N, C-alpha and C positions, 0 to 999 in steps of 0.2 A: 221619553217623557216630554220631549219637545221644549224643555226649559225647566228652570228651578225657581219656584216662587219663594221658598224659604230654606235657609240653612240655620238651624237653631243652635248650633255649637261651632261657631266659626270665629274668624278674625277678618279685619280689613284686608290683610295681605292674602289670606287663603281665598277670600272672595274674588280676588283678581283672577283666579283660575276657575273657581266654581261658577261665578257670575249669577248668583242668586239675586232675585229682585229685592229681597230683604234678608238680613242675617242678624243674628244675635251673638254676642261674644261675652266672654267671662267678665271683661272689664266694663263693657257697655251696658248690657241688659241680660238678665238671667233668662235664657231660652226656656227653661222649665216653667217659669212663671207667666209666660206669654201664651196666647192662643196661636196654634199652628193652623195654617190654611193652605190649601192647594197642593202643589207638587213639592215634596220635601226631600232634601238631601241631608243626611245626618251621619256624621262621623263623630260620635260622642267621645268625651274624654274617657279613657280606660281606667280611671281611678276607681278604687273599690267603692261599690255602691252606686256610682254615677251611671254606669251603663244601664243597670236595672231601672233607675229612675227615668232615663231617656226612653227606654222601651215602654215603660208604663205610660208615659206621656204620649208617645206615638200611638200606642194601642187605644188609649182613650180618645184621642183626636180622630183616629181612623174609624173607630166604631161610631163616633158621633157624626161621621161623614164630613168632617172639616178638612181632613187630609184625603186627597183623591188618589194620589200615587206617592210612592216613596222609594228611596234607596237608602238603606241603613247599613253602614259599614262597621263591622265588628269582628272580633275573633270568634272562632267556632267554640261555643259553650252550650251546646245543645243539651247538656246534662243539668244545666241550671234552670231555675224557675223562669228567669228572664229570657233565657234561650228558648225554652218551650213556649213562652208567651209570644215571642217574636215569630217563631215558626208557625204558630197557630193562626196568625193574621196574614202571613205572607203568601202571595200567589206564586212566587218563584224564589229559589235560593241558588246562589252561585258560590261554589266552593273552589278555591284555587289550590293547585297542587304544590305551590311553593310559598314560602313566607313572603309577604308583601313588603316592599321597601317604601317607607314613607318619605315625603318631601319635607325637608326642614329648611325653610328659607333663611332663618336667622341662626 
């Protein structure tokens, strides 16, 4: 991608690693209420209903050509509506053979 313009579901601490030019966090600004532009990295909260809302936002912004490239990190839920919607707009999908371990700085 050559860089990340936006991480819409992040924190100041996580952005030390991601290095997005702009990020939105739960405490600062609601990423779902903002316009997404450029190259987007998104690791949405896995709370019930939130992943689907983030996929819908990504799809809307991508179809409007506001998002040019993206990497969307989520669990494999290809049987869900949001999983099908994400697959529909994706140019590539990477499935890992092992469960990912997440970084928990705090």
